[in-house]
Rosetta silent file (secondary structure, phi, psi, omega in degrees, C-alpha in Angstrom):
SEQUENCE: MDILFDGTNISQSPYIVKNIKHDSSIPKSFNLADLARERGSIIVNSEYESKEIILEGIITGTSNNNLESNIDTFKELL
SCORE:     score description
SCORE:     0.000 S_00000001
   1 L     0.000  126.222  176.564   -9.116  -96.522 -164.056 S_00000001
   2 L   -94.061  136.565  175.660   -8.471  -93.123 -165.619 S_00000001
   3 L  -115.440  106.858 -177.780   -5.591  -91.017 -164.383 S_00000001
   4 E  -102.203  134.199  174.794   -6.188  -87.393 -165.317 S_00000001
   5 E  -135.624  117.652 -179.224   -3.552  -84.704 -164.977 S_00000001
   6 L    55.601   38.114  177.850   -4.323  -81.164 -166.131 S_00000001
   7 L    80.711    0.506 -179.317   -7.253  -82.509 -168.168 S_00000001
   8 E  -108.924  130.770  178.652   -5.114  -85.086 -170.013 S_00000001
   9 E   -80.951  114.132 -178.804   -5.658  -88.824 -169.514 S_00000001
  10 L  -102.454   20.542  177.528   -2.225  -90.347 -168.896 S_00000001
  11 L  -113.864   17.428  176.506   -3.518  -93.917 -168.517 S_00000001
  12 L  -135.172  172.290 -174.239   -4.135  -94.589 -172.220 S_00000001
  13 L   -48.645  136.104    8.471   -2.047  -94.717 -175.379 S_00000001
  14 L   -90.649   16.208 -178.157    0.773  -93.663 -175.789 S_00000001
  15 E  -106.999  132.242  176.235    1.230  -94.064 -172.017 S_00000001
  16 E  -117.797  110.017 -177.222    1.130  -97.449 -170.273 S_00000001
  17 E   -83.753  125.853  179.651    0.927  -97.092 -166.480 S_00000001
  18 E   -97.735  -42.070 -175.918    2.660  -99.907 -164.612 S_00000001
  19 E  -153.850  139.784  175.597    2.504  -98.649 -161.025 S_00000001
  20 E  -137.149  131.368 -179.964    1.207  -95.561 -159.260 S_00000001
  21 E  -119.058  107.975 -175.380    1.774  -94.720 -155.609 S_00000001
  22 L  -145.177    9.758 -171.547   -0.536  -91.979 -154.373 S_00000001
  23 L   -80.573  -10.676 -177.917   -2.396  -93.386 -151.358 S_00000001
  24 L   -75.827  154.720  179.266   -0.506  -91.549 -148.624 S_00000001
  25 L   -79.213  162.950 -179.218   -1.995  -88.477 -147.012 S_00000001
  26 L   -76.851  126.378  178.376   -0.628  -84.985 -147.586 S_00000001
  27 L   -67.105  147.507 -178.729    1.939  -84.033 -144.907 S_00000001
  28 E  -124.684  135.836  178.053    1.115  -80.988 -142.811 S_00000001
  29 E  -111.438  146.585 -178.146    3.598  -78.676 -141.079 S_00000001
  30 E  -120.771  137.905  169.835    2.846  -76.560 -138.017 S_00000001
  31 E  -101.030  121.634 -174.938    4.447  -73.313 -136.828 S_00000001
  32 E  -113.728  147.170  173.299    4.313  -73.267 -133.035 S_00000001
  33 E  -116.867  121.703  179.337    4.845  -70.511 -130.481 S_00000001
  34 E   -68.789  143.555  178.944    6.017  -71.665 -127.063 S_00000001
  35 L   -86.271  138.099  178.006    4.047  -70.375 -124.097 S_00000001
  36 L   -75.026  131.890  177.600    5.906  -68.352 -121.463 S_00000001
  37 L    57.664   23.568  179.634    5.935  -70.051 -118.032 S_00000001
  38 L  -136.720  161.421  171.656    3.578  -72.750 -119.329 S_00000001
  39 L   -88.365  148.118  175.679    3.871  -76.163 -120.855 S_00000001
  40 L    96.121 -171.734 -176.059    2.962  -76.588 -124.492 S_00000001
  41 E  -145.983  167.212  174.158    2.637  -74.332 -127.483 S_00000001
  42 E  -112.114  136.616  176.523    0.089  -72.446 -129.543 S_00000001
  43 E   -76.443  116.932  179.740   -0.396  -73.262 -133.216 S_00000001
  44 E   -88.034  -40.918 -175.650    0.387  -70.059 -135.098 S_00000001
  45 E  -156.315  146.336  172.642    0.061  -71.401 -138.621 S_00000001
  46 E  -135.242  139.702 -178.098   -0.400  -74.743 -140.384 S_00000001
  47 E  -138.868  147.053  172.857    0.265  -75.499 -144.022 S_00000001
  48 E   -81.184  138.115  177.263    0.072  -78.529 -146.259 S_00000001
  49 L   -88.967  177.898  178.172    3.392  -79.587 -147.754 S_00000001
  50 L   -69.772  143.393  176.906    3.924  -80.959 -151.257 S_00000001
  51 L  -103.442  134.303  179.824    2.600  -84.442 -151.957 S_00000001
  52 L   -97.340  127.252  175.772    4.777  -86.830 -153.907 S_00000001
  53 L  -117.097  123.590 -178.585    3.085  -89.084 -156.458 S_00000001
  54 E  -101.678  123.946 -177.821    5.234  -91.818 -157.985 S_00000001
  55 E  -124.738  123.061  178.416    4.194  -92.960 -161.464 S_00000001
  56 E  -118.300  141.474  178.802    5.939  -95.793 -163.288 S_00000001
  57 E   177.527 -162.399 -176.107    5.203  -96.895 -166.814 S_00000001
  58 E  -129.152  139.061  172.483    6.125  -96.946 -170.467 S_00000001
  59 E  -107.832  126.644 -176.277    5.784  -94.300 -173.182 S_00000001
  60 L  -109.341  165.153  176.737    5.292  -95.762 -176.645 S_00000001
  61 L  -157.197  154.785 -179.359    5.613  -94.400 -180.164 S_00000001
  62 L   -82.581  -21.306  177.335    5.116  -95.604 -183.720 S_00000001
  63 L  -147.125  175.223  179.627    8.491  -94.243 -184.848 S_00000001
  64 H   -62.666  -44.442  179.283   11.569  -92.669 -183.305 S_00000001
  65 H   -65.744  -39.733  178.451   10.289  -89.145 -183.995 S_00000001
  66 H   -65.461  -39.880  177.750    6.820  -90.004 -182.644 S_00000001
  67 H   -63.234  -45.239  177.881    8.363  -91.450 -179.470 S_00000001
  68 H   -60.952  -39.784  178.229   10.469  -88.320 -178.942 S_00000001
  69 H   -65.275  -42.193  178.214    7.364  -86.184 -179.448 S_00000001
  70 H   -65.190  -38.512  177.511    5.378  -88.263 -176.929 S_00000001
  71 H   -65.393  -44.773  178.614    8.200  -87.986 -174.367 S_00000001
  72 H   -62.435  -40.830  177.890    8.400  -84.207 -174.852 S_00000001
  73 H   -62.868  -41.560  179.231    4.611  -83.891 -174.463 S_00000001
  74 H   -64.868  -41.997  178.626    4.716  -85.924 -171.242 S_00000001
  75 H   -64.134  -40.612  178.190    7.538  -83.784 -169.840 S_00000001
  76 H   -65.448  -36.587 -178.568    5.652  -80.578 -170.657 S_00000001
  77 H   -65.440  -42.549 -177.611    2.520  -81.979 -169.012 S_00000001
  78 L   -94.020    0.000    0.000    4.256  -82.760 -165.738 S_00000001
């Protein structure tokens, strides 16, 4: 399974994905206007909220400097 983020595959070396949680649906918020002398409301606006994706894994490197570089690249990517 390939996990692509911004065109970069983060499921192959130097990244080892252990667990990813992304199966939940995107939450949606509604702005409602109450009706005068009536029950209920009218939907004025609806928007999708931010979706949280949890990614657990290991970042590897061949040396200390290479590991630091891989960590910095991963941070810039996300």
